[in-house]
C-alpha positions, 0 to 999 in steps of 0.5 A: 282686440286682445284678451288683455286690456293692457295689450289693448291699451298698448295697441291703441297707443301705437296706432295713435302714433302711426305704427304699422299694423305689422309692427304693432302685432310683432311688438305685442307678441313679444310683450305678451311673451315677456309677461308670461315668462315673468309669471304674468307680473305686470311690466310696471313692477318689473325692470331691466334685470327682468328684461335681461333675464328674458333676453338671456332665456331667448338666446340660451334656451330658445336659441333664437337668432340675433335678429330675433333677440334684437326685435324682442329687445326693441319691443320691450324698450318701446314698452318701457321708454315710450308706453310706461315712461320707465326707461330701462337704462343700462342693458348690457348684462344679458347673453347675446345671441350669436350673430352670423355675418350675412353675405348678400346674394347678388345677381349679375346684370345679365341674370337680372335681364333673363330673370325679368324675361320670366316674370309674368307681364302683370308683375313686371312693374312691381319687380322693376321697382324692386330692382330699379329703385331698391325697394323692400318687398313691403315697401313696394306692395304698400306704395300708393299712387301718390307716392310716385313722382313722375316729374322728378322721377322719384318715389316717396317711401313712407315708414320704411324699416325703422319708420323712416321716410326717404326718396329713391330713384325711379327708372324712366323706362318704367313710366309707361308701365306706371301710367298703365298701372294707374289707369288700372287702379282708377278703373278699380276705384270707379267700380268700387265706388259703385258698391255702397259697402265700399269704405275706401282704402285703409288710411294711416291712423288719424288721416282718415279723419283729417282728410275725410274724402281722401280714402276714395281719391286716386292718389291714396289708392294702392299702386298694386291693389288686390284683385278683389275687395275684402272685409277689414277684420278689425273694423268690418269695413269693405276695402281693397287692400294691397297685393299679398306680399307672400306672392312676391317671393313665389313669383321670383323663385319660379322665375329664377328656376325658369331662367335657369339661375342656380342662385337662391334668390328672393325679392331682397336679392333684387335690392342687393343687386340694385345696390351693387350695380349702383356702386359698379356704375360709379355711385358713391357709398353715401348716395347708395346708403340714402337710396337704400334707407340705411341708418348706418353707412356700415350696413351699406359697405357690405356691398363694397366688400362683395365687389372687392373680394371677387375675381375683379377685385382680388386676383387668385394666385391660381390664375398666375400658375395655370390657364385651364382654357388651353 
């Protein structure tokens, strides 16, 4: 609960529309920041010019990154268009943060192989899905057992970035590990149900009322559950949450060091590598776009640029002058 009844109303509004807890927390943070910046005036008496002034302040005085400024803008557009039903209209007059083009860090298939050799066995399935299915870190840890379709060899991703749903491929080589993991989840569930305080897994918003017993069914359990039960800070219910996402990058960075990989890598590096290797294998750009869940194919095209600008795509003029191997 928040100290402001207004923020609590927004929180309830977003929860009823199935926004994730993380999105709710982020949007409310920026809305609160905007209200404080505007001398605690109610947003209903403010408008587009006030929002532009706030966004300019973030760029000029706070020097935030373009992505941060965009998140603040998204939060306030949601506030006015969805909650207050007072669309802001034209929003072109604010100073935009400078956006630096990011070049994706990509591993070779050989590097992926040696990296996986250093991943602890209990985490190999998770990292297999990050690379083999191109999942984002949060998409992976939030997977439910029922999201895995072993018959069609695909994964259903619910509420990915931008609240979009999509299907992505599932490597058949991971099926034995998936079956073992589901058995592990089932054993946790059997044990948890013996605990009278166990309230079942967290269900998205109103689904716990629509499907009253689904929270204790195997299909709805997280595929990568936490090792112990915990108390939901909002409701006080005893649940088994998913694996802590902060662990993922810690494991992959250590594995990278142990594998002797000099590149700076994270979980997103595996997603970049998935896309690049798909294109190298002959997949068309639209297919890769759909697999990644990109709204705009231009976002996916960065991977074709990576392939074209290296030595395999552009031959350096130095290569015509010297042979350093002789």
